[in-house]
N, CA and C atoms as a LAMMPS dump frame, in Angstrom:
ITEM: TIMESTEP
0
ITEM: NUMBER OF ATOMS
624
ITEM: BOX BOUNDS ff ff ff
-5.0000000000000000e+02 5.0000000000000000e+02
-5.0000000000000000e+02 5.0000000000000000e+02
-5.0000000000000000e+02 5.0000000000000000e+02
ITEM: ATOMS id mol type element x y z
1 1 1 N 222.381 -103.411 -88.518
2 1 2 C 222.219 -104.728 -87.896
3 1 3 C 222.678 -104.678 -86.436
4 2 1 N 221.818 -105.126 -85.518
5 2 2 C 222.142 -105.142 -84.095
6 2 3 C 222.673 -106.528 -83.73
7 3 1 N 223.891 -106.592 -83.218
8 3 2 C 224.501 -107.876 -82.864
9 3 3 C 224.133 -108.236 -81.421
10 4 1 N 223.525 -109.402 -81.254
11 4 2 C 222.974 -109.811 -79.956
12 4 3 C 223.665 -111.077 -79.476
13 5 1 N 224.116 -111.069 -78.215
14 5 2 C 224.704 -112.252 -77.594
15 5 3 C 223.732 -112.811 -76.558
16 6 1 N 223.521 -114.123 -76.566
17 6 2 C 222.667 -114.797 -75.597
18 6 3 C 223.539 -115.44 -74.527
19 7 1 N 223.333 -115.069 -73.26
20 7 2 C 224.1 -115.652 -72.155
21 7 3 C 223.12 -116.358 -71.231
22 8 1 N 223.041 -117.688 -71.373
23 8 2 C 222.12 -118.501 -70.578
24 8 3 C 222.698 -119.904 -70.503
25 9 1 N 222.691 -120.506 -69.302
26 9 2 C 223.284 -121.832 -69.154
27 9 3 C 222.383 -122.939 -69.67
28 10 1 N 221.139 -122.64 -70.014
29 10 2 C 220.185 -123.638 -70.495
30 10 3 C 220.194 -123.649 -72.019
31 11 1 N 220.681 -124.759 -72.601
32 11 2 C 220.792 -124.845 -74.061
33 11 3 C 219.431 -124.729 -74.744
34 12 1 N 218.379 -125.254 -74.106
35 12 2 C 217.044 -125.16 -74.692
36 12 3 C 216.571 -123.714 -74.739
37 13 1 N 216.853 -122.969 -73.68
38 13 2 C 216.474 -121.551 -73.652
39 13 3 C 217.23 -120.794 -74.741
40 14 1 N 218.542 -121.062 -74.849
41 14 2 C 219.325 -120.382 -75.891
42 14 3 C 218.778 -120.693 -77.275
43 15 1 N 218.441 -121.965 -77.497
44 15 2 C 217.908 -122.368 -78.793
45 15 3 C 216.586 -121.674 -79.083
46 16 1 N 215.723 -121.616 -78.066
47 16 2 C 214.429 -120.968 -78.243
48 16 3 C 214.565 -119.486 -78.547
49 17 1 N 215.455 -118.828 -77.805
50 17 2 C 215.67 -117.402 -78.037
51 17 3 C 216.273 -117.158 -79.422
52 18 1 N 217.203 -118.029 -79.797
53 18 2 C 217.836 -117.876 -81.114
54 18 3 C 216.791 -117.998 -82.226
55 19 1 N 215.904 -118.983 -82.099
56 19 2 C 214.85 -119.161 -83.106
57 19 3 C 213.911 -117.962 -83.122
58 20 1 N 213.577 -117.461 -81.949
59 20 2 C 212.664 -116.332 -81.859
60 20 3 C 213.264 -115.079 -82.498
61 21 1 N 214.547 -114.821 -82.182
62 21 2 C 215.192 -113.619 -82.686
63 21 3 C 215.528 -113.717 -84.169
64 22 1 N 215.578 -114.947 -84.689
65 22 2 C 215.89 -115.133 -86.106
66 22 3 C 214.837 -114.486 -87.002
67 23 1 N 213.641 -114.297 -86.461
68 23 2 C 212.584 -113.69 -87.263
69 23 3 C 212.695 -112.185 -87.382
70 24 1 N 213.609 -111.575 -86.633
71 24 2 C 213.783 -110.12 -86.683
72 24 3 C 214.882 -109.782 -87.69
73 25 1 N 214.526 -109.04 -88.713
74 25 2 C 215.448 -108.796 -89.823
75 25 3 C 216.658 -107.967 -89.426
76 26 1 N 216.529 -107.17 -88.371
77 26 2 C 217.624 -106.258 -88.009
78 26 3 C 218.502 -106.788 -86.886
79 27 1 N 218.318 -108.065 -86.503
80 27 2 C 219.111 -108.652 -85.426
81 27 3 C 219.993 -109.782 -85.947
82 28 1 N 221.193 -109.886 -85.374
83 28 2 C 222.107 -110.99 -85.668
84 28 3 C 222.56 -111.602 -84.343
85 29 1 N 222.281 -112.895 -84.144
86 29 2 C 222.652 -113.565 -82.902
87 29 3 C 224.083 -114.079 -83.023
88 30 1 N 224.916 -113.77 -82.011
89 30 2 C 226.348 -114.055 -82.06
90 30 3 C 226.747 -115.183 -81.12
91 31 1 N 228.065 -115.496 -81.158
92 31 2 C 228.637 -116.474 -80.232
93 31 3 C 229.323 -115.783 -79.069
94 32 1 N 230.642 -116.009 -78.882
95 32 2 C 231.36 -115.534 -77.701
96 32 3 C 231.518 -114.016 -77.682
97 33 1 N 231.444 -113.444 -76.495
98 33 2 C 231.45 -111.988 -76.351
99 33 3 C 232.758 -111.358 -76.802
100 34 1 N 233.896 -111.957 -76.48
101 34 2 C 235.181 -111.344 -76.808
102 34 3 C 235.486 -111.385 -78.3
103 35 1 N 234.889 -112.349 -79
104 35 2 C 235.198 -112.511 -80.42
105 35 3 C 234.354 -111.604 -81.305
106 36 1 N 233.168 -111.3 -80.878
107 36 2 C 232.229 -110.66 -81.791
108 36 3 C 231.773 -109.265 -81.377
109 37 1 N 232.147 -108.804 -80.199
110 37 2 C 231.783 -107.464 -79.753
111 37 3 C 230.294 -107.181 -79.952
112 38 1 N 229.421 -107.809 -79.18
113 38 2 C 227.989 -107.61 -79.362
114 38 3 C 227.565 -106.188 -79.011
115 39 1 N 226.442 -105.779 -79.589
116 39 2 C 225.841 -104.49 -79.245
117 39 3 C 224.949 -104.623 -78.018
118 40 1 N 224.257 -105.773 -77.933
119 40 2 C 223.317 -106.023 -76.841
120 40 3 C 223.519 -107.442 -76.326
121 41 1 N 223.48 -107.614 -75.014
122 41 2 C 223.572 -108.94 -74.397
123 41 3 C 222.268 -109.233 -73.671
124 42 1 N 221.655 -110.394 -73.971
125 42 2 C 220.523 -110.888 -73.185
126 42 3 C 221.107 -111.804 -72.119
127 43 1 N 220.992 -111.407 -70.867
128 43 2 C 221.727 -112.037 -69.768
129 43 3 C 220.796 -112.749 -68.785
130 44 1 N 221.012 -114.049 -68.592
131 44 2 C 220.308 -114.77 -67.545
132 44 3 C 220.929 -114.396 -66.197
133 45 1 N 220.128 -114.416 -65.131
134 45 2 C 220.669 -114.046 -63.811
135 45 3 C 221.292 -115.236 -63.099
136 46 1 N 220.568 -116.342 -63.027
137 46 2 C 221.029 -117.467 -62.194
138 46 3 C 221.706 -118.524 -63.04
139 47 1 N 223.047 -118.532 -62.977
140 47 2 C 223.858 -119.509 -63.691
141 47 3 C 224.842 -120.118 -62.698
142 48 1 N 225.285 -121.361 -62.922
143 48 2 C 226.026 -122.088 -61.888
144 48 3 C 227.418 -121.56 -61.576
145 49 1 N 228.14 -121.004 -62.549
146 49 2 C 229.521 -120.586 -62.275
147 49 3 C 229.608 -119.087 -62.004
148 50 1 N 229.366 -118.28 -63.01
149 50 2 C 229.368 -116.823 -62.831
150 50 3 C 227.932 -116.338 -62.98
151 51 1 N 227.338 -115.835 -61.898
152 51 2 C 225.938 -115.432 -61.998
153 51 3 C 225.806 -114.192 -62.878
154 52 1 N 224.598 -113.978 -63.366
155 52 2 C 224.367 -112.92 -64.336
156 52 3 C 224.649 -111.528 -63.812
157 53 1 N 224.462 -111.311 -62.528
158 53 2 C 224.724 -109.986 -61.966
159 53 3 C 226.226 -109.701 -61.976
160 54 1 N 227.035 -110.691 -61.583
161 54 2 C 228.492 -110.517 -61.634
162 54 3 C 228.968 -110.352 -63.075
163 55 1 N 228.392 -111.132 -63.987
164 55 2 C 228.768 -111.021 -65.394
165 55 3 C 228.379 -109.655 -65.95
166 56 1 N 227.219 -109.151 -65.54
167 56 2 C 226.791 -107.817 -65.964
168 56 3 C 227.774 -106.762 -65.488
169 57 1 N 228.21 -106.888 -64.233
170 57 2 C 229.163 -105.918 -63.674
171 57 3 C 230.486 -105.94 -64.456
172 58 1 N 230.957 -107.135 -64.811
173 58 2 C 232.201 -107.251 -65.569
174 58 3 C 232.066 -106.635 -66.964
175 59 1 N 230.946 -106.922 -67.633
176 59 2 C 230.738 -106.385 -68.979
177 59 3 C 230.593 -104.866 -68.95
178 60 1 N 229.865 -104.348 -67.953
179 60 2 C 229.64 -102.906 -67.868
180 60 3 C 230.937 -102.146 -67.627
181 61 1 N 231.936 -102.819 -67.05
182 61 2 C 233.216 -102.177 -66.754
183 61 3 C 234.146 -102.143 -67.964
184 62 1 N 233.788 -102.829 -69.054
185 62 2 C 234.636 -102.855 -70.235
186 62 3 C 234.578 -101.517 -70.973
187 63 1 N 235.643 -101.189 -71.713
188 63 2 C 235.559 -100.018 -72.595
189 63 3 C 234.486 -100.268 -73.658
190 64 1 N 233.683 -99.263 -73.927
191 64 2 C 232.603 -99.377 -74.915
192 64 3 C 231.78 -100.646 -74.694
193 65 1 N 231.163 -100.788 -73.517
194 65 2 C 230.458 -102.026 -73.187
195 65 3 C 229.168 -102.184 -73.97
196 66 1 N 228.7 -103.424 -74.136
197 66 2 C 227.4 -103.639 -74.757
198 66 3 C 226.277 -103.228 -73.814
199 67 1 N 225.104 -102.956 -74.365
200 67 2 C 223.918 -102.747 -73.527
201 67 3 C 223.449 -104.114 -73.046
202 68 1 N 223.057 -104.211 -71.786
203 68 2 C 222.696 -105.505 -71.206
204 68 3 C 221.237 -105.5 -70.79
205 69 1 N 220.491 -106.488 -71.287
206 69 2 C 219.108 -106.697 -70.874
207 69 3 C 219.059 -107.991 -70.084
208 70 1 N 218.702 -107.905 -68.82
209 70 2 C 218.574 -109.093 -67.986
210 70 3 C 217.238 -109.759 -68.303
211 71 1 N 217.314 -111.02 -68.69
212 71 2 C 216.135 -111.785 -69.106
213 71 3 C 216.079 -113.037 -68.241
214 72 1 N 215.055 -113.166 -67.4
215 72 2 C 215.057 -114.246 -66.418
216 72 3 C 213.651 -114.713 -66.084
217 73 1 N 213.557 -115.906 -65.536
218 73 2 C 212.271 -116.396 -65.033
219 73 3 C 212.016 -115.875 -63.635
220 74 1 N 213.057 -115.33 -62.992
221 74 2 C 212.942 -114.858 -61.618
222 74 3 C 212.675 -113.354 -61.599
223 75 1 N 211.65 -112.94 -60.849
224 75 2 C 211.346 -111.51 -60.782
225 75 3 C 211.465 -110.991 -59.354
226 76 1 N 212.343 -111.629 -58.566
227 76 2 C 212.542 -111.2 -57.18
228 76 3 C 213.044 -109.759 -57.151
229 77 1 N 212.469 -108.966 -56.274
230 77 2 C 212.788 -107.547 -56.231
231 77 3 C 214.28 -107.275 -56.048
232 78 1 N 214.925 -108.028 -55.151
233 78 2 C 216.337 -107.787 -54.877
234 78 3 C 217.172 -107.985 -56.135
235 79 1 N 216.828 -109.016 -56.935
236 79 2 C 217.586 -109.287 -58.148
237 79 3 C 217.419 -108.156 -59.154
238 80 1 N 216.224 -107.606 -59.243
239 80 2 C 215.987 -106.486 -60.152
240 80 3 C 216.916 -105.328 -59.8
241 81 1 N 216.893 -104.945 -58.531
242 81 2 C 217.688 -103.802 -58.102
243 81 3 C 219.179 -104.064 -58.286
244 82 1 N 219.644 -105.257 -57.924
245 82 2 C 221.07 -105.577 -58.046
246 82 3 C 221.52 -105.575 -59.505
247 83 1 N 220.675 -106.095 -60.392
248 83 2 C 221.032 -106.134 -61.813
249 83 3 C 221.155 -104.727 -62.388
250 84 1 N 220.234 -103.85 -62.021
251 84 2 C 220.279 -102.483 -62.53
252 84 3 C 221.455 -101.717 -61.942
253 85 1 N 221.728 -101.948 -60.654
254 85 2 C 222.878 -101.282 -60.03
255 85 3 C 224.191 -101.772 -60.641
256 86 1 N 224.202 -103.01 -61.133
257 86 2 C 225.411 -103.565 -61.745
258 86 3 C 225.648 -103.014 -63.145
259 87 1 N 224.625 -102.369 -63.726
260 87 2 C 224.819 -101.761 -65.042
261 87 3 C 223.879 -102.234 -66.122
262 88 1 N 222.898 -103.083 -65.797
263 88 2 C 221.934 -103.524 -66.804
264 88 3 C 221.086 -102.344 -67.26
265 89 1 N 220.784 -102.3 -68.56
266 89 2 C 219.966 -101.223 -69.113
267 89 3 C 218.496 -101.611 -69.171
268 90 1 N 218.201 -102.873 -68.906
269 90 2 C 216.815 -103.316 -68.949
270 90 3 C 216.636 -104.615 -68.202
271 91 1 N 215.391 -104.933 -67.883
272 91 2 C 215.08 -106.146 -67.134
273 91 3 C 213.742 -106.665 -67.634
274 92 1 N 213.743 -107.86 -68.208
275 92 2 C 212.516 -108.453 -68.722
276 92 3 C 212.411 -109.901 -68.253
277 93 1 N 211.178 -110.358 -68.069
278 93 2 C 210.952 -111.749 -67.718
279 93 3 C 210.945 -112.607 -68.981
280 94 1 N 211.281 -113.898 -68.814
281 94 2 C 211.366 -114.778 -69.975
282 94 3 C 210.012 -115.065 -70.611
283 95 1 N 208.923 -114.775 -69.893
284 95 2 C 207.606 -114.958 -70.513
285 95 3 C 207.132 -113.698 -71.23
286 96 1 N 208.042 -112.706 -71.366
287 96 2 C 207.724 -111.512 -72.144
288 96 3 C 207.478 -111.919 -73.6
289 97 1 N 206.437 -111.416 -74.253
290 97 2 C 206.169 -111.76 -75.653
291 97 3 C 207.373 -111.468 -76.543
292 98 1 N 207.624 -112.312 -77.556
293 98 2 C 208.794 -112.142 -78.424
294 98 3 C 208.928 -110.75 -79.014
295 99 1 N 207.823 -110.17 -79.446
296 99 2 C 207.899 -108.837 -80.057
297 99 3 C 208.406 -107.803 -79.064
298 100 1 N 208.048 -107.963 -77.783
299 100 2 C 208.513 -107.015 -76.767
300 100 3 C 209.996 -107.198 -76.473
301 101 1 N 210.486 -108.452 -76.539
302 101 2 C 211.919 -108.688 -76.34
303 101 3 C 212.714 -108.04 -77.475
304 102 1 N 212.24 -108.213 -78.703
305 102 2 C 212.902 -107.578 -79.845
306 102 3 C 212.895 -106.06 -79.674
307 103 1 N 211.748 -105.52 -79.254
308 103 2 C 211.639 -104.074 -79.049
309 103 3 C 212.603 -103.601 -77.954
310 104 1 N 212.751 -104.395 -76.883
311 104 2 C 213.676 -104.039 -75.803
312 104 3 C 215.108 -103.97 -76.326
313 105 1 N 215.481 -104.925 -77.17
314 105 2 C 216.822 -104.918 -77.762
315 105 3 C 217.036 -103.648 -78.565
316 106 1 N 216.035 -103.281 -79.369
317 106 2 C 216.143 -102.077 -80.189
318 106 3 C 216.244 -100.819 -79.321
319 107 1 N 215.475 -100.795 -78.234
320 107 2 C 215.455 -99.611 -77.369
321 107 3 C 216.787 -99.411 -76.665
322 108 1 N 217.329 -100.478 -76.056
323 108 2 C 218.597 -100.304 -75.332
324 108 3 C 219.744 -100.037 -76.308
325 109 1 N 219.657 -100.602 -77.511
326 109 2 C 220.694 -100.324 -78.51
327 109 3 C 220.68 -98.859 -78.91
328 110 1 N 219.497 -98.238 -78.871
329 110 2 C 219.371 -96.812 -79.203
330 110 3 C 219.783 -95.906 -78.049
331 111 1 N 220.091 -96.521 -76.889
332 111 2 C 220.555 -95.736 -75.758
333 111 3 C 219.504 -95.467 -74.705
334 112 1 N 218.333 -96.07 -74.844
335 112 2 C 217.283 -95.891 -73.859
336 112 3 C 217.253 -97.083 -72.91
337 113 1 N 216.572 -96.919 -71.772
338 113 2 C 216.416 -98.014 -70.823
339 113 3 C 215.117 -98.751 -71.066
340 114 1 N 215.042 -100.003 -70.635
341 114 2 C 213.845 -100.808 -70.873
342 114 3 C 213.521 -101.647 -69.648
343 115 1 N 212.39 -101.382 -69.032
344 115 2 C 211.885 -102.204 -67.937
345 115 3 C 210.432 -102.527 -68.215
346 116 1 N 210.015 -103.729 -67.885
347 116 2 C 208.594 -104.036 -68.023
348 116 3 C 207.825 -103.179 -67.02
349 117 1 N 206.599 -102.737 -67.347
350 117 2 C 205.838 -101.861 -66.439
351 117 3 C 205.676 -102.451 -65.039
352 118 1 N 205.422 -103.757 -64.957
353 118 2 C 205.243 -104.383 -63.643
354 118 3 C 206.526 -104.313 -62.827
355 119 1 N 207.66 -104.543 -63.491
356 119 2 C 208.956 -104.471 -62.811
357 119 3 C 209.219 -103.046 -62.331
358 120 1 N 208.877 -102.051 -63.159
359 120 2 C 209.107 -100.658 -62.781
360 120 3 C 208.347 -100.305 -61.509
361 121 1 N 207.078 -100.684 -61.443
362 121 2 C 206.271 -100.377 -60.261
363 121 3 C 206.852 -101.028 -59.008
364 122 1 N 207.269 -102.287 -59.127
365 122 2 C 207.797 -103.001 -57.972
366 122 3 C 209.155 -102.441 -57.559
367 123 1 N 209.941 -102.012 -58.545
368 123 2 C 211.251 -101.451 -58.252
369 123 3 C 211.111 -100.172 -57.43
370 124 1 N 210.202 -99.297 -57.853
371 124 2 C 209.993 -98.047 -57.123
372 124 3 C 209.527 -98.344 -55.7
373 125 1 N 208.655 -99.334 -55.561
374 125 2 C 208.172 -99.715 -54.232
375 125 3 C 209.307 -100.243 -53.374
376 126 1 N 210.183 -101.048 -53.97
377 126 2 C 211.331 -101.607 -53.239
378 126 3 C 212.255 -100.506 -52.746
379 127 1 N 212.592 -99.568 -53.633
380 127 2 C 213.486 -98.485 -53.259
381 127 3 C 212.863 -97.647 -52.138
382 128 1 N 211.544 -97.469 -52.199
383 128 2 C 210.861 -96.638 -51.212
384 128 3 C 210.944 -97.214 -49.806
385 129 1 N 210.976 -98.55 -49.686
386 129 2 C 210.995 -99.134 -48.343
387 129 3 C 212.383 -99.596 -47.914
388 130 1 N 213.392 -99.207 -48.678
389 130 2 C 214.772 -99.553 -48.342
390 130 3 C 215.151 -98.872 -47.02
391 131 1 N 215.772 -99.623 -46.114
392 131 2 C 216.133 -99.081 -44.802
393 131 3 C 217.193 -97.987 -44.901
394 132 1 N 217.937 -97.973 -46.016
395 132 2 C 218.982 -96.956 -46.21
396 132 3 C 218.479 -95.799 -47.069
397 133 1 N 217.162 -95.71 -47.236
398 133 2 C 216.596 -94.74 -48.169
399 133 3 C 216.943 -93.305 -47.804
400 134 1 N 216.901 -92.963 -46.517
401 134 2 C 217.153 -91.578 -46.111
402 134 3 C 218.561 -91.133 -46.478
403 135 1 N 219.547 -91.981 -46.195
404 135 2 C 220.935 -91.635 -46.521
405 135 3 C 221.128 -91.546 -48.029
406 136 1 N 220.473 -92.469 -48.767
407 136 2 C 220.623 -92.457 -50.217
408 136 3 C 219.937 -91.234 -50.827
409 137 1 N 218.842 -90.793 -50.213
410 137 2 C 218.169 -89.582 -50.68
411 137 3 C 219.1 -88.382 -50.571
412 138 1 N 219.802 -88.25 -49.452
413 138 2 C 220.735 -87.134 -49.265
414 138 3 C 221.851 -87.174 -50.311
415 139 1 N 222.405 -88.359 -50.544
416 139 2 C 223.482 -88.483 -51.537
417 139 3 C 222.968 -88.137 -52.939
418 140 1 N 221.772 -88.626 -53.253
419 140 2 C 221.212 -88.373 -54.58
420 140 3 C 220.924 -86.886 -54.781
421 141 1 N 220.425 -86.207 -53.748
422 141 2 C 220.144 -84.772 -53.867
423 141 3 C 221.415 -83.965 -54.063
424 142 1 N 222.504 -84.39 -53.425
425 142 2 C 223.784 -83.72 -53.621
426 142 3 C 224.237 -83.841 -55.081
427 143 1 N 224.054 -85.025 -55.655
428 143 2 C 224.464 -85.229 -57.046
429 143 3 C 223.553 -84.475 -58.009
430 144 1 N 222.256 -84.471 -57.734
431 144 2 C 221.316 -83.746 -58.596
432 144 3 C 221.555 -82.242 -58.554
433 145 1 N 222.109 -81.749 -57.436
434 145 2 C 222.37 -80.312 -57.291
435 145 3 C 223.439 -79.821 -58.27
436 146 1 N 224.209 -80.742 -58.851
437 146 2 C 225.239 -80.37 -59.817
438 146 3 C 224.652 -80.005 -61.182
439 147 1 N 223.4 -80.338 -61.398
440 147 2 C 222.803 -80.207 -62.725
441 147 3 C 222.291 -78.797 -62.982
442 148 1 N 222.356 -78.396 -64.252
443 148 2 C 221.718 -77.148 -64.669
444 148 3 C 220.204 -77.37 -64.7
445 149 1 N 219.406 -76.29 -64.738
446 149 2 C 217.947 -76.463 -64.809
447 149 3 C 217.508 -77.333 -65.986
448 150 1 N 218.117 -77.132 -67.154
449 150 2 C 217.735 -77.935 -68.324
450 150 3 C 218.127 -79.395 -68.137
451 151 1 N 219.307 -79.648 -67.594
452 151 2 C 219.723 -81.027 -67.33
453 151 3 C 218.783 -81.688 -66.324
454 152 1 N 218.327 -80.912 -65.355
455 152 2 C 217.381 -81.437 -64.361
456 152 3 C 216.079 -81.841 -65.047
457 153 1 N 215.607 -81.012 -65.977
458 153 2 C 214.382 -81.334 -66.724
459 153 3 C 214.561 -82.634 -67.516
460 154 1 N 215.715 -82.781 -68.138
461 154 2 C 215.972 -84 -68.931
462 154 3 C 216.043 -85.219 -68.015
463 155 1 N 216.679 -85.059 -66.862
464 155 2 C 216.763 -86.177 -65.911
465 155 3 C 215.377 -86.614 -65.455
466 156 1 N 214.497 -85.66 -65.175
467 156 2 C 213.128 -86.005 -64.777
468 156 3 C 212.412 -86.748 -65.896
469 157 1 N 212.618 -86.312 -67.132
470 157 2 C 211.976 -86.973 -68.268
471 157 3 C 212.495 -88.405 -68.432
472 158 1 N 213.808 -88.564 -68.26
473 158 2 C 214.384 -89.911 -68.327
474 158 3 C 213.768 -90.802 -67.252
475 159 1 N 213.579 -90.249 -66.047
476 159 2 C 213.024 -91.052 -64.947
477 159 3 C 211.592 -91.476 -65.214
478 160 1 N 210.899 -90.749 -66.094
479 160 2 C 209.527 -91.119 -66.466
480 160 3 C 209.501 -92.142 -67.59
481 161 1 N 210.694 -92.555 -68.055
482 161 2 C 210.771 -93.577 -69.092
483 161 3 C 210.619 -93.035 -70.497
484 162 1 N 210.741 -91.714 -70.681
485 162 2 C 210.586 -91.133 -72.002
486 162 3 C 211.828 -91.367 -72.852
487 163 1 N 211.623 -91.662 -74.117
488 163 2 C 212.72 -91.823 -75.065
489 163 3 C 213.207 -90.454 -75.512
490 164 1 N 214.352 -90.421 -76.206
491 164 2 C 214.944 -89.147 -76.605
492 164 3 C 213.994 -88.301 -77.445
493 165 1 N 213.301 -88.935 -78.386
494 165 2 C 212.393 -88.183 -79.255
495 165 3 C 211.25 -87.567 -78.45
496 166 1 N 210.755 -88.306 -77.457
497 166 2 C 209.673 -87.791 -76.617
498 166 3 C 210.163 -86.622 -75.764
499 167 1 N 211.375 -86.728 -75.227
500 167 2 C 211.944 -85.646 -74.426
501 167 3 C 212.144 -84.407 -75.3
502 168 1 N 212.649 -84.63 -76.521
503 168 2 C 212.881 -83.515 -77.433
504 168 3 C 211.584 -82.76 -77.714
505 169 1 N 210.509 -83.505 -77.959
506 169 2 C 209.228 -82.86 -78.252
507 169 3 C 208.687 -82.112 -77.038
508 170 1 N 208.809 -82.722 -75.859
509 170 2 C 208.256 -82.109 -74.646
510 170 3 C 209.015 -80.853 -74.238
511 171 1 N 210.339 -80.857 -74.442
512 171 2 C 211.171 -79.741 -73.992
513 171 3 C 211.567 -78.798 -75.131
514 172 1 N 211.026 -79.052 -76.337
515 172 2 C 211.299 -78.204 -77.504
516 172 3 C 212.798 -78.149 -77.812
517 173 1 N 213.404 -79.331 -77.836
518 173 2 C 214.818 -79.469 -78.152
519 173 3 C 214.97 -80.392 -79.354
520 174 1 N 216.142 -80.387 -79.962
521 174 2 C 216.419 -81.368 -81.002
522 174 3 C 216.84 -82.683 -80.35
523 175 1 N 216.682 -83.794 -81.071
524 175 2 C 217.089 -85.094 -80.534
525 175 3 C 218.595 -85.125 -80.248
526 176 1 N 219.463 -84.592 -81.143
527 176 2 C 220.904 -84.569 -80.811
528 176 3 C 221.199 -83.783 -79.537
529 177 1 N 220.449 -82.699 -79.293
530 177 2 C 220.663 -81.925 -78.067
531 177 3 C 220.278 -82.747 -76.843
532 178 1 N 219.18 -83.488 -76.945
533 178 2 C 218.774 -84.351 -75.835
534 178 3 C 219.844 -85.408 -75.585
535 179 1 N 220.366 -86.009 -76.642
536 179 2 C 221.418 -87.016 -76.488
537 179 3 C 222.642 -86.414 -75.786
538 180 1 N 222.972 -85.182 -76.137
539 180 2 C 224.115 -84.521 -75.5
540 180 3 C 223.841 -84.293 -74.014
541 181 1 N 222.613 -83.882 -73.696
542 181 2 C 222.255 -83.689 -72.288
543 181 3 C 222.347 -85.005 -71.518
544 182 1 N 221.857 -86.098 -72.113
545 182 2 C 221.891 -87.394 -71.439
546 182 3 C 223.336 -87.823 -71.2
547 183 1 N 224.211 -87.582 -72.173
548 183 2 C 225.629 -87.921 -72.002
549 183 3 C 226.236 -87.144 -70.835
550 184 1 N 225.87 -85.859 -70.728
551 184 2 C 226.385 -85.067 -69.605
552 184 3 C 225.816 -85.552 -68.271
553 185 1 N 224.561 -85.984 -68.291
554 185 2 C 223.956 -86.524 -67.07
555 185 3 C 224.713 -87.757 -66.586
556 186 1 N 225.049 -88.647 -67.51
557 186 2 C 225.783 -89.856 -67.139
558 186 3 C 227.107 -89.489 -66.474
559 187 1 N 227.759 -88.447 -67.013
560 187 2 C 229.055 -88.027 -66.479
561 187 3 C 228.888 -87.317 -65.13
562 188 1 N 227.989 -86.351 -65.052
563 188 2 C 227.821 -85.564 -63.831
564 188 3 C 227.287 -86.397 -62.665
565 189 1 N 226.383 -87.334 -62.98
566 189 2 C 225.775 -88.137 -61.921
567 189 3 C 226.578 -89.4 -61.622
568 190 1 N 227.615 -89.659 -62.437
569 190 2 C 228.487 -90.822 -62.257
570 190 3 C 227.679 -92.121 -62.284
571 191 1 N 226.891 -92.28 -63.355
572 191 2 C 226.103 -93.496 -63.543
573 191 3 C 226.393 -94.072 -64.924
574 192 1 N 225.942 -95.321 -65.146
575 192 2 C 226.289 -96.023 -66.381
576 192 3 C 225.243 -95.93 -67.474
577 193 1 N 223.978 -95.737 -67.112
578 193 2 C 222.935 -95.76 -68.127
579 193 3 C 221.693 -95.013 -67.648
580 194 1 N 220.68 -94.964 -68.505
581 194 2 C 219.47 -94.19 -68.222
582 194 3 C 218.674 -94.766 -67.056
583 195 1 N 218.697 -96.08 -66.919
584 195 2 C 217.962 -96.682 -65.807
585 195 3 C 218.534 -96.195 -64.48
586 196 1 N 219.862 -96.097 -64.407
587 196 2 C 220.48 -95.619 -63.176
588 196 3 C 220.211 -94.136 -62.946
589 197 1 N 220.056 -93.363 -64.027
590 197 2 C 219.599 -91.976 -63.868
591 197 3 C 218.23 -91.965 -63.21
592 198 1 N 217.335 -92.829 -63.703
593 198 2 C 215.981 -92.886 -63.16
594 198 3 C 215.987 -93.266 -61.678
595 199 1 N 216.814 -94.233 -61.317
596 199 2 C 216.901 -94.638 -59.912
597 199 3 C 217.388 -93.48 -59.042
598 200 1 N 218.368 -92.721 -59.552
599 200 2 C 218.908 -91.602 -58.784
600 200 3 C 217.848 -90.512 -58.599
601 201 1 N 217.065 -90.248 -59.653
602 201 2 C 215.992 -89.249 -59.548
603 201 3 C 214.97 -89.684 -58.506
604 202 1 N 214.63 -90.977 -58.505
605 202 2 C 213.678 -91.494 -57.51
606 202 3 C 214.242 -91.346 -56.101
607 203 1 N 215.531 -91.621 -55.949
608 203 2 C 216.173 -91.444 -54.64
609 203 3 C 216.088 -89.982 -54.196
610 204 1 N 216.418 -89.063 -55.115
611 204 2 C 216.455 -87.645 -54.767
612 204 3 C 215.078 -87.096 -54.423
613 205 1 N 214.043 -87.723 -54.97
614 205 2 C 212.683 -87.246 -54.711
615 205 3 C 212.206 -87.622 -53.323
616 206 1 N 212.951 -88.519 -52.66
617 206 2 C 212.502 -89.025 -51.372
618 206 3 C 211.39 -90.036 -51.533
619 207 1 N 211.168 -90.508 -52.798
620 207 2 C 210.198 -91.562 -53.094
621 207 3 C 208.787 -91.146 -52.701
622 208 1 N 208.483 -89.868 -52.909
623 208 2 C 207.141 -89.41 -52.57
624 208 3 C 206.16 -89.886 -53.622
């Protein structure tokens, strides 16, 4: 059972999401974060007191943090990048079909990242035209240089959005071995999740 916390200041949105997720047999919707230790948090970005990006940063800094999927009506490029840099494992719009939201919860709970295809394309475009791109490319290449050839292959696969099973099949590895490589990548690259691995790989490539 995957324990899911809904963080949204709109009671109607929370109610709608709760009803939608109730149809998924493997999900349990929870109350307060400190009381129930959720596995996955669906996080709104724009809230009146503590915005979702700041809340994401606080949650990501906790020991054994939950996976965070930012779910919002706003798809502004800057918000996407800031949410992922803060530690979100996924970013979906609120008009995403219910089945895809459930699938996103399952994916991030399994340790993979989840971005809608449209968001992914725009994110790469945003990073490519960043005025600090050249300096970030140099920093990213320095960090990527720490990796072994096999770790580099796994990092490239992660940046393509491949799940562990897909990486295992492509590189002729077992799934546990891929998981071990991903754990080492998080440590060596000093990042929080697979999405941030992907961003670092894009930086190191020079966004070609």
